[in-house]
C-alpha positions as CSV (number, residue, x, y, z in Angstrom):
1,M,87.3,102.2,83.5
2,L,84.2,101.7,81.4
3,K,84.1,101.7,77.6
4,I,81.4,100.6,75.1
5,I,82.8,99.1,71.9
6,D,80.6,97.8,69.1
7,G,77.6,98.0,71.4
8,K,79.3,95.8,74.1
9,R,80.1,97.1,77.6
10,Y,83.5,96.5,79.0
11,N,83.9,97.6,82.7
12,T,86.9,96.9,84.9
13,E,84.7,97.3,88.0
14,T,82.3,94.5,87.1
15,A,84.5,92.1,85.1
16,E,86.8,89.5,86.7
17,L,90.5,90.4,86.9
18,V,92.4,87.4,85.5
19,A,96.0,88.6,85.5
20,D,98.2,91.7,85.7
21,W,101.5,92.5,83.9
22,S,103.8,95.5,84.3
23,N,107.1,96.4,82.6
24,Q,108.3,97.4,86.1
25,Y,108.9,101.1,85.3
26,P,107.4,103.5,87.8
27,P,104.2,105.3,86.7
28,S,106.1,108.6,86.4
29,D,108.4,107.1,83.7
30,F,107.6,107.8,80.0
31,N,108.1,104.1,79.3
32,Y,105.7,102.9,82.0
33,C,103.3,100.3,80.8
34,E,100.8,98.1,82.7
35,E,98.1,95.7,81.4
36,S,95.4,93.7,83.1
37,L,93.5,90.9,81.5
38,Y,89.7,90.7,82.3
39,Q,86.8,88.4,81.5
40,T,83.3,89.7,81.6
41,K,80.4,87.8,83.2
42,K,79.3,86.8,79.7
43,G,82.7,85.3,78.9
44,A,84.2,88.1,76.7
45,W,87.9,88.9,77.1
46,F,89.5,92.4,77.2
47,I,92.7,94.1,78.2
48,H,92.8,97.3,80.2
49,G,96.1,99.0,79.7
50,E,97.8,102.2,80.7
51,G,101.1,103.8,80.2
52,G,103.4,106.8,79.8
53,A,104.1,109.0,76.9
54,L,106.4,106.5,75.2
55,S,104.1,103.5,75.7
56,K,101.5,102.1,73.3
57,Y,98.9,103.8,75.4
58,A,100.3,107.3,74.8
59,T,97.8,110.0,73.8
60,P,98.3,113.4,72.1
61,S,98.8,116.2,74.5
62,G,98.8,119.3,72.3
63,N,101.6,121.0,70.4
64,N,103.0,117.7,69.1
65,A,103.5,116.4,72.6
66,M,102.4,113.0,74.0
67,G,101.1,112.2,77.4
68,G,100.2,109.0,79.3
69,G,96.9,107.3,78.6
70,A,94.7,104.3,79.2
71,D,92.5,102.2,77.0
72,I,90.3,99.0,76.9
73,T,90.9,96.5,74.0
74,P,88.5,93.6,73.4
75,I,90.4,90.4,72.5
76,S,89.5,86.9,71.4
77,E,89.7,83.8,73.7
78,H,92.7,82.7,71.6
79,S,94.4,86.0,72.1
80,A,93.7,85.9,75.9
81,R,95.4,82.6,76.1
82,Q,98.4,83.9,74.1
83,W,98.6,87.0,76.4
84,L,98.7,84.7,79.4
85,E,101.4,82.5,77.7
86,A,103.5,85.6,76.7
87,H,103.4,86.8,80.3
88,Q,104.0,83.4,81.9
89,C,100.8,83.4,83.9
90,I,101.0,79.6,84.5
91,T,98.4,79.4,87.2
92,E,95.9,81.4,85.3
93,L,96.5,79.4,82.1
94,E,95.8,76.2,84.0
95,E,92.6,77.6,85.5
96,Y,91.1,79.3,82.5
97,F,92.5,77.0,79.7
98,P,92.8,73.5,81.2
């Protein structure tokens, strides 16, 4: 996924995947949610997330309905560390925040 936010390019194809997290629901479930933490070549951090109709990534789907969706959210270095801590990504914490 590619998105430009405030003049900066965030691309899941060219950034380094640091860690993944999933709530373990199947993609067909309305509650499904999956996030991936990335770092760009210039050191910027972002989260690519996707989810079902009841997730925080839900999108309007006409006639007051919601459907699944995906988005990219830039985050600070501090927030990246907090995300890794919250998801118990110990190896990645030690590698990126020694």
